[in-house]
PyMOL Python script that loads the backbone (N, CA, C, O; Angstrom):
from pymol import cmd

cmd.read_pdbstr("""\
ATOM      1  N   MET A   1     119.182 125.849  36.372  1.00  0.00           N
ATOM      2  CA  MET A   1     118.821 126.706  34.950  1.00  0.00           C
ATOM      3  C   MET A   1     119.695 126.258  33.665  1.00  0.00           C
ATOM      4  O   MET A   1     120.898 126.047  33.819  1.00  0.00           O
ATOM      5  N   ALA A   2     119.212 126.142  32.658  1.00  0.00           N
ATOM      6  CA  ALA A   2     119.708 125.893  31.688  1.00  0.00           C
ATOM      7  C   ALA A   2     120.512 126.996  30.882  1.00  0.00           C
ATOM      8  O   ALA A   2     120.106 128.154  30.783  1.00  0.00           O
ATOM      9  N   ALA A   3     121.528 126.596  30.392  1.00  0.00           N
ATOM     10  CA  ALA A   3     122.205 127.769  29.668  1.00  0.00           C
ATOM     11  C   ALA A   3     122.308 127.373  28.142  1.00  0.00           C
ATOM     12  O   ALA A   3     122.248 126.170  27.887  1.00  0.00           O
ATOM     13  N   VAL A   4     122.430 128.109  27.290  1.00  0.00           N
ATOM     14  CA  VAL A   4     122.309 127.788  25.794  1.00  0.00           C
ATOM     15  C   VAL A   4     123.457 128.708  25.094  1.00  0.00           C
ATOM     16  O   VAL A   4     123.639 129.891  25.378  1.00  0.00           O
ATOM     17  N   THR A   5     124.187 127.984  24.152  1.00  0.00           N
ATOM     18  CA  THR A   5     125.096 128.733  23.194  1.00  0.00           C
ATOM     19  C   THR A   5     124.620 128.659  21.884  1.00  0.00           C
ATOM     20  O   THR A   5     124.094 127.716  21.294  1.00  0.00           O
ATOM     21  N   ILE A   6     124.928 129.993  21.451  1.00  0.00           N
ATOM     22  CA  ILE A   6     123.988 130.076  19.766  1.00  0.00           C
ATOM     23  C   ILE A   6     125.481 130.368  19.199  1.00  0.00           C
ATOM     24  O   ILE A   6     126.117 131.375  19.510  1.00  0.00           O
ATOM     25  N   ARG A   7     125.985 129.297  18.277  1.00  0.00           N
ATOM     26  CA  ARG A   7     126.988 129.460  17.215  1.00  0.00           C
ATOM     27  C   ARG A   7     126.538 130.021  15.839  1.00  0.00           C
ATOM     28  O   ARG A   7     125.435 129.762  15.359  1.00  0.00           O
ATOM     29  N   ASN A   8     127.509 130.842  15.213  1.00  0.00           N
ATOM     30  CA  ASN A   8     127.514 131.180  14.037  1.00  0.00           C
ATOM     31  C   ASN A   8     126.295 132.125  13.690  1.00  0.00           C
ATOM     32  O   ASN A   8     125.807 132.131  12.559  1.00  0.00           O
ATOM     33  N   LEU A   9     125.793 132.979  14.788  1.00  0.00           N
ATOM     34  CA  LEU A   9     124.876 134.043  14.695  1.00  0.00           C
ATOM     35  C   LEU A   9     125.682 135.112  13.809  1.00  0.00           C
ATOM     36  O   LEU A   9     126.762 135.571  14.182  1.00  0.00           O
ATOM     37  N   SER A  10     125.146 135.419  12.763  1.00  0.00           N
ATOM     38  CA  SER A  10     125.495 136.591  11.997  1.00  0.00           C
ATOM     39  C   SER A  10     125.440 137.786  12.570  1.00  0.00           C
ATOM     40  O   SER A  10     124.481 138.113  13.269  1.00  0.00           O
ATOM     41  N   GLU A  11     126.680 138.737  12.288  1.00  0.00           N
ATOM     42  CA  GLU A  11     126.697 140.152  12.845  1.00  0.00           C
ATOM     43  C   GLU A  11     125.711 140.872  12.550  1.00  0.00           C
ATOM     44  O   GLU A  11     125.692 141.946  13.150  1.00  0.00           O
ATOM     45  N   GLU A  12     124.853 140.678  11.823  1.00  0.00           N
ATOM     46  CA  GLU A  12     123.599 141.635  11.466  1.00  0.00           C
ATOM     47  C   GLU A  12     122.564 141.163  12.514  1.00  0.00           C
ATOM     48  O   GLU A  12     121.857 141.989  13.091  1.00  0.00           O
ATOM     49  N   ALA A  13     122.464 139.721  12.782  1.00  0.00           N
ATOM     50  CA  ALA A  13     121.436 139.518  13.626  1.00  0.00           C
ATOM     51  C   ALA A  13     121.806 139.984  15.094  1.00  0.00           C
ATOM     52  O   ALA A  13     120.960 140.349  15.910  1.00  0.00           O
ATOM     53  N   HIS A  14     123.509 139.917  15.395  1.00  0.00           N
ATOM     54  CA  HIS A  14     123.710 140.194  16.997  1.00  0.00           C
ATOM     55  C   HIS A  14     123.330 141.664  16.756  1.00  0.00           C
ATOM     56  O   HIS A  14     122.419 142.059  17.483  1.00  0.00           O
ATOM     57  N   ARG A  15     123.771 142.440  16.000  1.00  0.00           N
ATOM     58  CA  ARG A  15     123.322 143.723  16.061  1.00  0.00           C
ATOM     59  C   ARG A  15     122.179 144.305  16.087  1.00  0.00           C
ATOM     60  O   ARG A  15     122.042 145.378  16.674  1.00  0.00           O
ATOM     61  N   ALA A  16     120.983 143.579  15.337  1.00  0.00           N
ATOM     62  CA  ALA A  16     119.813 143.971  15.448  1.00  0.00           C
ATOM     63  C   ALA A  16     119.072 143.355  16.697  1.00  0.00           C
ATOM     64  O   ALA A  16     117.937 143.759  16.952  1.00  0.00           O
ATOM     65  N   LEU A  17     119.704 142.335  17.534  1.00  0.00           N
ATOM     66  CA  LEU A  17     119.406 141.992  18.715  1.00  0.00           C
ATOM     67  C   LEU A  17     119.760 142.970  19.870  1.00  0.00           C
ATOM     68  O   LEU A  17     119.051 143.109  20.867  1.00  0.00           O
ATOM     69  N   LYS A  18     120.728 143.524  19.683  1.00  0.00           N
ATOM     70  CA  LYS A  18     121.430 144.637  20.403  1.00  0.00           C
ATOM     71  C   LYS A  18     120.371 145.824  20.398  1.00  0.00           C
ATOM     72  O   LYS A  18     119.905 146.211  21.469  1.00  0.00           O
ATOM     73  N   VAL A  19     120.016 146.361  19.275  1.00  0.00           N
ATOM     74  CA  VAL A  19     119.159 147.164  18.977  1.00  0.00           C
ATOM     75  C   VAL A  19     117.593 147.002  19.692  1.00  0.00           C
ATOM     76  O   VAL A  19     116.961 147.796  20.389  1.00  0.00           O
ATOM     77  N   ARG A  20     117.313 145.854  19.289  1.00  0.00           N
ATOM     78  CA  ARG A  20     115.795 145.558  20.093  1.00  0.00           C
ATOM     79  C   ARG A  20     116.068 145.412  21.549  1.00  0.00           C
ATOM     80  O   ARG A  20     115.143 145.722  22.300  1.00  0.00           O
ATOM     81  N   ALA A  21     117.046 145.043  22.011  1.00  0.00           N
ATOM     82  CA  ALA A  21     117.278 144.925  23.438  1.00  0.00           C
ATOM     83  C   ALA A  21     117.403 146.546  23.921  1.00  0.00           C
ATOM     84  O   ALA A  21     116.855 146.773  25.000  1.00  0.00           O
ATOM     85  N   ALA A  22     117.940 147.499  23.375  1.00  0.00           N
ATOM     86  CA  ALA A  22     117.781 148.694  23.964  1.00  0.00           C
ATOM     87  C   ALA A  22     116.601 149.280  23.611  1.00  0.00           C
ATOM     88  O   ALA A  22     116.468 150.280  24.316  1.00  0.00           O
ATOM     89  N   LYS A  23     115.751 149.159  22.924  1.00  0.00           N
ATOM     90  CA  LYS A  23     114.672 149.588  22.818  1.00  0.00           C
ATOM     91  C   LYS A  23     113.528 149.204  23.952  1.00  0.00           C
ATOM     92  O   LYS A  23     112.596 149.891  24.368  1.00  0.00           O
ATOM     93  N   HIS A  24     113.917 147.913  24.287  1.00  0.00           N
ATOM     94  CA  HIS A  24     113.070 147.269  25.421  1.00  0.00           C
ATOM     95  C   HIS A  24     113.703 147.583  26.708  1.00  0.00           C
ATOM     96  O   HIS A  24     113.227 147.082  27.726  1.00  0.00           O
ATOM     97  N   ASN A  25     114.686 148.326  26.771  1.00  0.00           N
ATOM     98  CA  ASN A  25     115.732 148.677  28.023  1.00  0.00           C
ATOM     99  C   ASN A  25     116.107 147.270  28.672  1.00  0.00           C
ATOM    100  O   ASN A  25     115.823 147.138  29.863  1.00  0.00           O
ATOM    101  N   ARG A  26     116.529 146.534  28.215  1.00  0.00           N
ATOM    102  CA  ARG A  26     117.310 145.084  28.606  1.00  0.00           C
ATOM    103  C   ARG A  26     118.443 145.129  28.178  1.00  0.00           C
ATOM    104  O   ARG A  26     118.923 146.021  27.479  1.00  0.00           O
ATOM    105  N   SER A  27     119.167 143.781  28.723  1.00  0.00           N
ATOM    106  CA  SER A  27     120.279 143.547  28.069  1.00  0.00           C
ATOM    107  C   SER A  27     120.064 142.803  26.635  1.00  0.00           C
ATOM    108  O   SER A  27     118.913 142.644  26.229  1.00  0.00           O
ATOM    109  N   THR A  28     121.027 142.409  25.970  1.00  0.00           N
ATOM    110  CA  THR A  28     120.822 141.483  24.989  1.00  0.00           C
ATOM    111  C   THR A  28     120.534 140.400  25.180  1.00  0.00           C
ATOM    112  O   THR A  28     119.729 139.853  24.426  1.00  0.00           O
ATOM    113  N   GLU A  29     121.115 139.702  26.292  1.00  0.00           N
ATOM    114  CA  GLU A  29     120.744 138.341  26.785  1.00  0.00           C
ATOM    115  C   GLU A  29     119.340 138.285  27.370  1.00  0.00           C
ATOM    116  O   GLU A  29     118.628 137.347  27.010  1.00  0.00           O
ATOM    117  N   ALA A  30     118.904 139.095  28.147  1.00  0.00           N
ATOM    118  CA  ALA A  30     117.417 139.183  28.732  1.00  0.00           C
ATOM    119  C   ALA A  30     116.563 139.511  27.291  1.00  0.00           C
ATOM    120  O   ALA A  30     115.408 139.084  27.268  1.00  0.00           O
ATOM    121  N   GLU A  31     116.970 140.114  26.296  1.00  0.00           N
ATOM    122  CA  GLU A  31     115.956 140.209  24.950  1.00  0.00           C
ATOM    123  C   GLU A  31     115.991 138.745  24.545  1.00  0.00           C
ATOM    124  O   GLU A  31     114.884 138.213  24.474  1.00  0.00           O
ATOM    125  N   MET A  32     116.966 138.051  24.288  1.00  0.00           N
ATOM    126  CA  MET A  32     117.159 136.678  23.505  1.00  0.00           C
ATOM    127  C   MET A  32     116.162 135.751  24.650  1.00  0.00           C
ATOM    128  O   MET A  32     115.386 134.954  24.122  1.00  0.00           O
ATOM    129  N   ARG A  33     116.160 135.824  26.066  1.00  0.00           N
ATOM    130  CA  ARG A  33     115.056 134.979  26.732  1.00  0.00           C
ATOM    131  C   ARG A  33     114.101 135.284  26.638  1.00  0.00           C
ATOM    132  O   ARG A  33     113.233 134.420  26.761  1.00  0.00           O
ATOM    133  N   ALA A  34     113.649 136.860  26.330  1.00  0.00           N
ATOM    134  CA  ALA A  34     112.368 137.052  26.122  1.00  0.00           C
ATOM    135  C   ALA A  34     111.727 136.680  24.618  1.00  0.00           C
ATOM    136  O   ALA A  34     110.523 136.692  24.361  1.00  0.00           O
ATOM    137  N   ILE A  35     112.632 136.399  23.834  1.00  0.00           N
ATOM    138  CA  ILE A  35     112.150 136.201  22.275  1.00  0.00           C
ATOM    139  C   ILE A  35     111.955 134.715  22.445  1.00  0.00           C
ATOM    140  O   ILE A  35     110.859 134.275  22.099  1.00  0.00           O
ATOM    141  N   LEU A  36     112.914 133.814  22.960  1.00  0.00           N
ATOM    142  CA  LEU A  36     112.712 132.520  23.311  1.00  0.00           C
ATOM    143  C   LEU A  36     111.227 132.023  23.909  1.00  0.00           C
ATOM    144  O   LEU A  36     110.413 131.241  23.418  1.00  0.00           O
ATOM    145  N   GLU A  37     111.194 132.735  25.085  1.00  0.00           N
ATOM    146  CA  GLU A  37     109.902 132.486  25.935  1.00  0.00           C
ATOM    147  C   GLU A  37     108.631 132.905  25.054  1.00  0.00           C
ATOM    148  O   GLU A  37     107.646 132.167  25.067  1.00  0.00           O
ATOM    149  N   ALA A  38     108.636 134.066  24.296  1.00  0.00           N
ATOM    150  CA  ALA A  38     107.412 134.028  23.398  1.00  0.00           C
ATOM    151  C   ALA A  38     107.289 133.137  22.331  1.00  0.00           C
ATOM    152  O   ALA A  38     106.202 133.007  21.768  1.00  0.00           O
ATOM    153  N   ALA A  39     108.346 132.464  21.962  1.00  0.00           N
ATOM    154  CA  ALA A  39     108.117 131.642  20.829  1.00  0.00           C
ATOM    155  C   ALA A  39     107.643 130.279  21.083  1.00  0.00           C
ATOM    156  O   ALA A  39     106.766 129.656  20.484  1.00  0.00           O
ATOM    157  N   VAL A  40     108.470 129.876  22.203  1.00  0.00           N
ATOM    158  CA  VAL A  40     107.755 128.522  22.885  1.00  0.00           C
ATOM    159  C   VAL A  40     106.769 128.400  23.630  1.00  0.00           C
ATOM    160  O   VAL A  40     106.262 127.290  23.789  1.00  0.00           O
ATOM    161  N   ARG A  41     106.170 129.763  24.388  1.00  0.00           N
ATOM    162  CA  ARG A  41     105.372 129.808  25.235  1.00  0.00           C
ATOM    163  C   ARG A  41     104.189 131.031  25.025  1.00  0.00           C
ATOM    164  O   ARG A  41     104.023 131.964  25.810  1.00  0.00           O
ATOM    165  N   PRO A  42     103.485 130.817  23.893  1.00  0.00           N
ATOM    166  CA  PRO A  42     102.818 132.021  23.331  1.00  0.00           C
ATOM    167  C   PRO A  42     101.731 132.097  24.195  1.00  0.00           C
ATOM    168  O   PRO A  42     101.261 131.198  24.892  1.00  0.00           O
ATOM    169  N   GLU A  43     101.310 133.473  24.066  1.00  0.00           N
ATOM    170  CA  GLU A  43     100.087 133.888  25.141  1.00  0.00           C
ATOM    171  C   GLU A  43      98.842 133.132  24.725  1.00  0.00           C
ATOM    172  O   GLU A  43      98.099 132.787  25.645  1.00  0.00           O
ATOM    173  N   GLY A  44      98.506 132.828  23.522  1.00  0.00           N
ATOM    174  CA  GLY A  44      97.207 131.900  23.356  1.00  0.00           C
ATOM    175  C   GLY A  44      97.280 130.694  23.380  1.00  0.00           C
ATOM    176  O   GLY A  44      96.361 130.068  22.853  1.00  0.00           O
ATOM    177  N   ARG A  45      98.506 129.893  24.062  1.00  0.00           N
ATOM    178  CA  ARG A  45      98.378 128.491  24.332  1.00  0.00           C
ATOM    179  C   ARG A  45      97.315 128.018  25.229  1.00  0.00           C
ATOM    180  O   ARG A  45      96.755 128.659  26.118  1.00  0.00           O
ATOM    181  N   LEU A  46      97.100 126.697  24.835  1.00  0.00           N
ATOM    182  CA  LEU A  46      95.991 126.230  25.959  1.00  0.00           C
ATOM    183  C   LEU A  46      96.938 125.622  27.149  1.00  0.00           C
ATOM    184  O   LEU A  46      98.007 125.013  27.134  1.00  0.00           O
ATOM    185  N   ARG A  47      96.081 126.051  28.160  1.00  0.00           N
ATOM    186  CA  ARG A  47      96.715 125.838  29.219  1.00  0.00           C
ATOM    187  C   ARG A  47      95.749 124.539  29.882  1.00  0.00           C
ATOM    188  O   ARG A  47      94.579 124.756  30.194  1.00  0.00           O
ATOM    189  N   LEU A  48      96.316 123.318  30.036  1.00  0.00           N
ATOM    190  CA  LEU A  48      95.255 122.380  30.514  1.00  0.00           C
ATOM    191  C   LEU A  48      94.486 122.535  31.838  1.00  0.00           C
ATOM    192  O   LEU A  48      93.278 122.299  31.868  1.00  0.00           O
ATOM    193  N   GLY A  49      95.095 122.890  32.826  1.00  0.00           N
ATOM    194  CA  GLY A  49      94.364 123.082  34.073  1.00  0.00           C
ATOM    195  C   GLY A  49      93.427 124.227  33.994  1.00  0.00           C
ATOM    196  O   GLY A  49      92.341 124.195  34.572  1.00  0.00           O
ATOM    197  N   THR A  50      93.843 125.281  33.260  1.00  0.00           N
ATOM    198  CA  THR A  50      92.732 126.366  32.999  1.00  0.00           C
ATOM    199  C   THR A  50      91.663 125.803  32.208  1.00  0.00           C
ATOM    200  O   THR A  50      90.530 125.977  32.658  1.00  0.00           O
ATOM    201  N   ALA A  51      91.797 125.072  30.968  1.00  0.00           N
ATOM    202  CA  ALA A  51      90.757 124.522  30.456  1.00  0.00           C
ATOM    203  C   ALA A  51      89.785 123.598  31.373  1.00  0.00           C
ATOM    204  O   ALA A  51      88.569 123.788  31.389  1.00  0.00           O
ATOM    205  N   MET A  52      90.309 122.761  32.003  1.00  0.00           N
ATOM    206  CA  MET A  52      89.667 121.660  32.955  1.00  0.00           C
ATOM    207  C   MET A  52      88.741 122.525  33.639  1.00  0.00           C
ATOM    208  O   MET A  52      87.531 122.298  33.649  1.00  0.00           O
ATOM    209  N   SER A  53      89.290 123.537  34.227  1.00  0.00           N
ATOM    210  CA  SER A  53      88.668 124.397  35.309  1.00  0.00           C
ATOM    211  C   SER A  53      87.426 124.965  34.820  1.00  0.00           C
ATOM    212  O   SER A  53      86.377 124.899  35.461  1.00  0.00           O
ATOM    213  N   GLU A  54      87.567 125.651  33.431  1.00  0.00           N
ATOM    214  CA  GLU A  54      86.441 126.217  32.839  1.00  0.00           C
ATOM    215  C   GLU A  54      85.258 125.223  32.476  1.00  0.00           C
ATOM    216  O   GLU A  54      84.055 125.470  32.549  1.00  0.00           O
ATOM    217  N   ILE A  55      85.837 124.100  32.087  1.00  0.00           N
ATOM    218  CA  ILE A  55      84.824 123.090  31.918  1.00  0.00           C
ATOM    219  C   ILE A  55      83.945 122.618  32.700  1.00  0.00           C
ATOM    220  O   ILE A  55      82.782 122.310  32.440  1.00  0.00           O
ATOM    221  N   SER A  56      84.683 122.543  33.975  1.00  0.00           N
ATOM    222  CA  SER A  56      84.036 122.015  35.087  1.00  0.00           C
ATOM    223  C   SER A  56      83.042 123.059  35.694  1.00  0.00           C
ATOM    224  O   SER A  56      82.005 122.672  36.231  1.00  0.00           O
ATOM    225  N   ARG A  57      83.376 124.435  35.602  1.00  0.00           N
ATOM    226  CA  ARG A  57      82.588 125.275  35.937  1.00  0.00           C
ATOM    227  C   ARG A  57      81.245 125.697  35.168  1.00  0.00           C
ATOM    228  O   ARG A  57      80.211 126.122  35.684  1.00  0.00           O
ATOM    229  N   LYS A  58      81.511 125.476  33.806  1.00  0.00           N
ATOM    230  CA  LYS A  58      80.530 125.362  32.875  1.00  0.00           C
ATOM    231  C   LYS A  58      79.493 124.424  33.285  1.00  0.00           C
ATOM    232  O   LYS A  58      78.324 124.802  33.359  1.00  0.00           O
ATOM    233  N   MET A  59      79.882 123.069  33.593  1.00  0.00           N
ATOM    234  CA  MET A  59      79.133 122.140  34.079  1.00  0.00           C
ATOM    235  C   MET A  59      78.251 122.121  35.494  1.00  0.00           C
ATOM    236  O   MET A  59      77.301 121.430  35.865  1.00  0.00           O
ATOM    237  N   GLY A  60      79.010 123.204  36.111  1.00  0.00           N
ATOM    238  CA  GLY A  60      78.294 123.382  37.451  1.00  0.00           C
ATOM    239  C   GLY A  60      78.757 122.671  38.482  1.00  0.00           C
ATOM    240  O   GLY A  60      78.072 122.542  39.496  1.00  0.00           O
ATOM    241  N   LEU A  61      80.109 122.054  38.349  1.00  0.00           N
ATOM    242  CA  LEU A  61      80.803 121.364  39.451  1.00  0.00           C
ATOM    243  C   LEU A  61      81.216 122.522  40.610  1.00  0.00           C
ATOM    244  O   LEU A  61      81.498 123.691  40.349  1.00  0.00           O
ATOM    245  N   THR A  62      81.187 122.001  41.755  1.00  0.00           N
ATOM    246  CA  THR A  62      81.705 122.744  42.841  1.00  0.00           C
ATOM    247  C   THR A  62      82.796 122.080  43.417  1.00  0.00           C
ATOM    248  O   THR A  62      83.217 121.025  42.943  1.00  0.00           O
ATOM    249  N   ASN A  63      83.319 122.651  44.469  1.00  0.00           N
ATOM    250  CA  ASN A  63      84.671 121.842  45.487  1.00  0.00           C
ATOM    251  C   ASN A  63      83.856 120.713  45.910  1.00  0.00           C
ATOM    252  O   ASN A  63      84.199 119.593  45.531  1.00  0.00           O
ATOM    253  N   ALA A  64      82.878 120.843  46.605  1.00  0.00           N
ATOM    254  CA  ALA A  64      82.013 119.687  47.116  1.00  0.00           C
ATOM    255  C   ALA A  64      81.720 118.683  46.394  1.00  0.00           C
ATOM    256  O   ALA A  64      81.651 117.618  47.008  1.00  0.00           O
ATOM    257  N   ASP A  65      81.476 118.651  45.031  1.00  0.00           N
ATOM    258  CA  ASP A  65      81.332 117.405  44.168  1.00  0.00           C
ATOM    259  C   ASP A  65      82.729 117.089  43.940  1.00  0.00           C
ATOM    260  O   ASP A  65      82.854 115.899  43.649  1.00  0.00           O
ATOM    261  N   ILE A  66      83.780 117.699  43.966  1.00  0.00           N
ATOM    262  CA  ILE A  66      85.127 117.220  43.782  1.00  0.00           C
ATOM    263  C   ILE A  66      85.434 116.573  44.888  1.00  0.00           C
ATOM    264  O   ILE A  66      85.864 115.425  44.777  1.00  0.00           O
ATOM    265  N   GLU A  67      85.288 117.134  46.113  1.00  0.00           N
ATOM    266  CA  GLU A  67      85.504 116.377  47.470  1.00  0.00           C
ATOM    267  C   GLU A  67      84.791 115.105  47.409  1.00  0.00           C
ATOM    268  O   GLU A  67      85.442 114.093  47.671  1.00  0.00           O
ATOM    269  N   ALA A  68      83.576 114.995  47.111  1.00  0.00           N
ATOM    270  CA  ALA A  68      82.818 113.617  46.977  1.00  0.00           C
ATOM    271  C   ALA A  68      83.443 112.717  46.150  1.00  0.00           C
ATOM    272  O   ALA A  68      83.635 111.612  46.657  1.00  0.00           O
ATOM    273  N   LEU A  69      83.873 112.903  44.842  1.00  0.00           N
ATOM    274  CA  LEU A  69      84.529 112.244  44.067  1.00  0.00           C
ATOM    275  C   LEU A  69      85.802 111.465  44.465  1.00  0.00           C
ATOM    276  O   LEU A  69      86.076 110.325  44.092  1.00  0.00           O
ATOM    277  N   GLU A  70      86.725 112.452  45.486  1.00  0.00           N
ATOM    278  CA  GLU A  70      87.639 111.967  46.010  1.00  0.00           C
ATOM    279  C   GLU A  70      87.677 110.639  47.042  1.00  0.00           C
ATOM    280  O   GLU A  70      88.463 109.699  47.162  1.00  0.00           O
ATOM    281  N   GLN A  71      86.441 111.028  47.722  1.00  0.00           N
ATOM    282  CA  GLN A  71      85.920 110.200  48.686  1.00  0.00           C
ATOM    283  C   GLN A  71      85.683 108.585  48.306  1.00  0.00           C
ATOM    284  O   GLN A  71      85.685 107.603  49.047  1.00  0.00           O
ATOM    285  N   VAL A  72      85.488 108.690  46.941  1.00  0.00           N
ATOM    286  CA  VAL A  72      84.974 107.284  46.394  1.00  0.00           C
ATOM    287  C   VAL A  72      86.007 106.647  45.511  1.00  0.00           C
ATOM    288  O   VAL A  72      85.915 105.516  45.034  1.00  0.00           O
ATOM    289  N   ARG A  73      86.970 107.463  45.345  1.00  0.00           N
ATOM    290  CA  ARG A  73      87.776 107.132  44.253  1.00  0.00           C
ATOM    291  C   ARG A  73      88.786 106.034  44.700  1.00  0.00           C
ATOM    292  O   ARG A  73      89.327 106.092  45.804  1.00  0.00           O
ATOM    293  N   ASP A  74      89.022 105.036  43.815  1.00  0.00           N
ATOM    294  CA  ASP A  74      89.855 103.990  44.336  1.00  0.00           C
ATOM    295  C   ASP A  74      91.229 104.521  44.474  1.00  0.00           C
ATOM    296  O   ASP A  74      91.724 105.206  43.579  1.00  0.00           O
ATOM    297  N   THR A  75      91.807 104.256  45.469  1.00  0.00           N
ATOM    298  CA  THR A  75      93.401 104.693  45.549  1.00  0.00           C
ATOM    299  C   THR A  75      94.176 103.878  45.468  1.00  0.00           C
ATOM    300  O   THR A  75      95.313 104.347  45.527  1.00  0.00           O
ATOM    301  N   ARG A  76      94.136 102.523  45.323  1.00  0.00           N
ATOM    302  CA  ARG A  76      94.992 101.384  45.165  1.00  0.00           C
ATOM    303  C   ARG A  76      95.825 101.728  43.698  1.00  0.00           C
ATOM    304  O   ARG A  76      95.358 102.186  42.655  1.00  0.00           O
ATOM    305  N   PRO A  77      97.155 101.352  44.003  1.00  0.00           N
ATOM    306  CA  PRO A  77      98.085 101.532  42.834  1.00  0.00           C
ATOM    307  C   PRO A  77      97.278 100.741  41.476  1.00  0.00           C
ATOM    308  O   PRO A  77      96.469  99.839  41.696  1.00  0.00           O
ATOM    309  N   ALA A  78      97.493 101.040  40.550  1.00  0.00           N
ATOM    310  CA  ALA A  78      96.988 100.420  39.432  1.00  0.00           C
ATOM    311  C   ALA A  78      97.982  99.003  39.022  1.00  0.00           C
ATOM    312  O   ALA A  78      99.201  99.002  39.192  1.00  0.00           O
ATOM    313  N   GLU A  79      97.334  98.018  38.549  1.00  0.00           N
ATOM    314  CA  GLU A  79      97.913  96.820  38.102  1.00  0.00           C
ATOM    315  C   GLU A  79      98.760  96.934  37.126  1.00  0.00           C
ATOM    316  O   GLU A  79      98.114  97.458  36.218  1.00  0.00           O
ATOM    317  N   PRO A  80     100.094  96.709  36.683  1.00  0.00           N
ATOM    318  CA  PRO A  80     100.588  96.859  35.683  1.00  0.00           C
ATOM    319  C   PRO A  80     100.298  95.934  34.372  1.00  0.00           C
ATOM    320  O   PRO A  80     100.009  94.746  34.512  1.00  0.00           O
ATOM    321  N   ILE A  81     100.364  96.360  33.483  1.00  0.00           N
ATOM    322  CA  ILE A  81      99.939  95.538  32.342  1.00  0.00           C
ATOM    323  C   ILE A  81     100.771  94.486  32.121  1.00  0.00           C
ATOM    324  O   ILE A  81     101.992  94.637  32.170  1.00  0.00           O
ATOM    325  N   LYS A  82     100.066  93.031  31.791  1.00  0.00           N
ATOM    326  CA  LYS A  82     101.107  92.212  31.458  1.00  0.00           C
ATOM    327  C   LYS A  82     100.763  91.509  30.129  1.00  0.00           C
ATOM    328  O   LYS A  82      99.686  91.052  29.746  1.00  0.00           O
ATOM    329  N   PHE A  83     102.086  91.549  29.473  1.00  0.00           N
ATOM    330  CA  PHE A  83     102.281  90.943  27.766  1.00  0.00           C
ATOM    331  C   PHE A  83     102.727  89.756  27.883  1.00  0.00           C
ATOM    332  O   PHE A  83     103.925  89.506  28.016  1.00  0.00           O
ATOM    333  N   GLU A  84     101.707  88.793  27.842  1.00  0.00           N
ATOM    334  CA  GLU A  84     102.055  87.410  27.674  1.00  0.00           C
ATOM    335  C   GLU A  84     101.886  86.797  26.494  1.00  0.00           C
ATOM    336  O   GLU A  84     102.190  85.611  26.364  1.00  0.00           O
TER     337      GLU A  84
END
""", "prot")
cmd.dss("prot")
cmd.show_as("cartoon", "prot")
cmd.util.cbc("prot")
cmd.orient("prot")
């Protein structure tokens, strides 16, 4: 797991983080993790797998349809593009 160091954080920001962490019954480090997670992975983000699943449900595709597609799919590796 990655570790992050934050340099030059103002005393005011550090104090505010400590207060916010206490309100949420977490450590300051856990609070910073929660803030970063919320910032980079917001609740309303588009999840590709979920979106594709919803589209296929709306189209009426079933697992049997997907299995039929898998049976006829070309499984050979793609030929690399040649730039000549």
